[in-house]
C-alpha positions as CSV (number, residue, x, y, z in Angstrom):
1,X,0.0,0.0,0.0
2,X,1.4,3.4,-1.1
3,X,1.7,6.0,1.6
4,X,0.2,9.3,0.8
5,X,0.1,12.7,2.5
6,X,-3.1,14.1,3.9
7,X,-4.5,17.2,5.5
8,X,-2.4,16.8,8.7
9,X,0.8,16.8,6.5
10,X,-0.4,20.0,4.8
11,X,-1.3,21.6,8.2
12,X,2.1,20.7,9.7
13,X,3.9,21.9,6.5
14,X,1.9,25.2,6.7
15,X,3.0,25.7,10.3
16,X,6.6,25.0,9.3
17,X,6.3,27.7,6.6
18,X,4.5,30.1,8.9
19,X,7.3,29.9,11.6
20,X,10.1,30.0,9.0
21,X,8.7,33.1,7.4
22,X,8.0,34.7,10.8
23,X,11.6,34.5,11.8
24,X,12.8,35.6,8.4
25,X,14.5,32.4,7.3
26,X,14.6,31.3,3.7
27,X,13.8,27.8,2.5
28,X,17.4,27.6,1.3
29,X,18.8,28.4,4.8
30,X,16.4,25.9,6.4
31,X,17.3,23.3,3.8
32,X,21.1,23.9,4.4
33,X,20.7,23.5,8.1
34,X,18.8,20.2,7.6
35,X,21.1,18.9,4.9
36,X,18.3,19.2,2.3
37,X,17.6,21.2,-0.9
38,X,15.2,24.1,-0.7
39,X,13.0,22.0,-3.1
40,X,12.6,19.4,-0.4
41,X,11.7,22.1,2.1
42,X,9.1,23.4,-0.4
43,X,7.6,19.9,-0.6
44,X,7.4,19.6,3.2
45,X,5.7,23.0,3.5
46,X,3.2,22.2,0.8
47,X,2.4,18.8,2.4
48,X,3.5,17.0,-0.8
49,X,6.1,15.0,1.2
50,X,5.5,13.8,4.7
51,X,7.9,15.0,7.4
52,X,9.2,12.2,9.7
53,X,9.1,12.7,13.4
54,X,12.9,12.9,13.6
55,X,13.0,15.5,10.9
56,X,10.2,17.5,12.6
57,X,12.2,17.5,15.8
58,X,15.2,18.9,13.9
59,X,13.0,21.5,12.2
60,X,11.5,22.5,15.6
61,X,15.0,23.0,17.1
62,X,16.1,25.1,14.1
63,X,13.0,27.2,14.1
64,X,13.1,27.7,17.9
65,X,9.8,26.2,18.8
66,X,8.6,23.2,20.8
67,X,7.5,20.2,18.8
68,X,3.9,20.8,20.1
69,X,3.8,24.0,18.0
70,X,3.2,21.8,14.9
71,X,0.4,19.8,16.4
72,X,-1.6,22.1,18.8
73,X,-5.2,22.5,17.6
74,X,-5.1,20.0,14.8
75,X,-8.7,18.7,14.8
76,X,-8.2,15.1,13.7
77,X,-5.7,14.3,16.4
78,X,-7.7,15.7,19.3
79,X,-8.9,13.0,21.7
80,X,-12.5,14.3,22.1
81,X,-13.7,16.6,19.4
82,X,-16.9,17.3,21.4
83,X,-14.8,19.3,23.9
84,X,-12.3,20.6,21.4
85,X,-11.4,24.3,21.2
86,X,-12.5,26.1,18.1
87,X,-10.3,25.5,15.1
88,X,-8.2,28.4,13.8
89,X,-9.8,29.8,10.6
90,X,-7.7,28.9,7.5
91,X,-7.2,32.6,6.6
92,X,-5.1,33.0,9.8
93,X,-2.4,30.6,8.5
94,X,-2.8,32.1,5.0
95,X,-2.0,35.6,6.3
96,X,0.7,34.4,8.6
97,X,2.5,32.5,5.8
98,X,3.1,35.6,3.7
99,X,5.7,38.3,4.4
100,X,3.1,41.1,3.9
101,X,0.8,39.5,6.4
102,X,3.5,39.1,9.0
103,X,4.6,42.6,8.5
104,X,1.0,43.9,8.8
105,X,0.4,42.0,12.0
106,X,3.7,43.0,13.6
107,X,3.1,46.7,12.7
108,X,-0.6,46.6,13.7
109,X,0.1,45.1,17.1
110,X,2.6,47.9,17.8
111,X,-0.1,50.5,17.5
112,X,-1.3,51.5,21.0
113,X,-4.3,53.6,20.1
114,X,-7.5,51.6,19.8
115,X,-9.0,54.4,17.7
116,X,-6.1,54.2,15.2
117,X,-6.4,50.4,15.0
118,X,-10.2,50.7,14.4
119,X,-9.5,53.2,11.6
120,X,-7.1,50.9,10.0
121,X,-9.5,48.0,10.1
122,X,-12.2,50.3,8.5
123,X,-9.8,51.3,5.8
124,X,-8.8,47.7,5.0
125,X,-12.5,46.7,5.0
126,X,-13.3,49.6,2.6
127,X,-10.4,48.6,0.3
128,X,-11.5,45.0,0.2
129,X,-15.1,46.0,-0.5
130,X,-14.0,48.3,-3.4
131,X,-11.9,45.4,-4.8
132,X,-14.9,43.1,-4.6
133,X,-17.0,45.6,-6.5
134,X,-14.4,46.1,-9.2
135,X,-14.1,42.3,-9.7
136,X,-17.9,41.9,-10.0
137,X,-18.3,44.7,-12.5
């Protein structure tokens, strides 16, 4: 029976990418530190190739996180889904895996004024609505 990757592999890969991008590390640098090519790192991050436990431990050390970082909140490995905490919406990891998203979040959290933060949210919402209108026209 051929082993294939699944949604957990994609989720773990996404978390590897999110952490790597958040600390400003390139795929090439991570690959070098693991003795791999950047293409292999890409395959791990996309969930195309499954990451072994030993390799994941190495990745956690390099990225400066506990191994649990990659598993916390994954729905299909929770013991009792009836009492599980709410899943993180997919757009969170989408935003966190882009350099622009990380920069936006870092900068936004540095703003102390609640009024300024609300104004920024209103501006972004207006820009998104305008873009939606332009697409539907």
